[in-house]
N, C-alpha and C positions, 0 to 999 in steps of 0.2 A: 319391263313393258308395263308391270303392274303401278310402277309411279309416273310414267310417262303417257301411256295411253288405258287408262284405266276406264271400267264401265262403271256408271253411277247408279244400274239398275237395281232396284230393292227386290228381294230381300238379299241377295248374295252380293258380294263384294269378291268373289271369284271371276275374273275377267276373261276366262279361257273360254266360254260359250260365244262371249262377244266376239273373240276374236276370229273365232272359228267361222263366224258368221261373215263376219266381213271379208275372210280370206276366201270363202266361197261364194260369195256374194259378188266382189268387187277384183280380188286378186287374181284369181283362177284366169281371169280376160288380160292379167298382166304377164303372163308366162311367155312371151314373145320377147317381153322388155326385160324382165326379172327373173333371175334363177331360183325360184321357190319363195317360199314364205319366208324366210329370213330376210332375203333381199328386199322382198315389198315391204315388210313392215318397217327394216331400215330406213329405206327410202323414205317412208311417210314421216319417221322420227326425225331425221336429218332436214326435212323440208320444214317440219315444225321449228326445230330450233334456229331457222335461216330467216322465218316469215312471222311475223307478230300480226297474225290473223284476226284476232280482238282489238287489236288496234286498229287495223285495215276497217273493220266493221263499224268500230265507233266512230272513226273519222268519216264515214259515210252515213252515218246516221241509222246505221241497221241494226242495231245492238239495245238490248232490253236489259237495265240494269233492275234487279228484282231486290226488295229490301225485304229482312226478314222482320 
């Protein structure tokens, strides 16, 4: 999860609070579909691997590239 679904909020690199928030805010609504947190996050990661959302947004002109 840390590699595939990180939280980029500063100053912490610990994503556990972010994942806890995502679960409590969104995941709990999916209990009729997924059998708990593991299945919820696994489905999200599986979907991320199947769909290139950045490419879709870029094709539709909905992405802003920032330069350092």
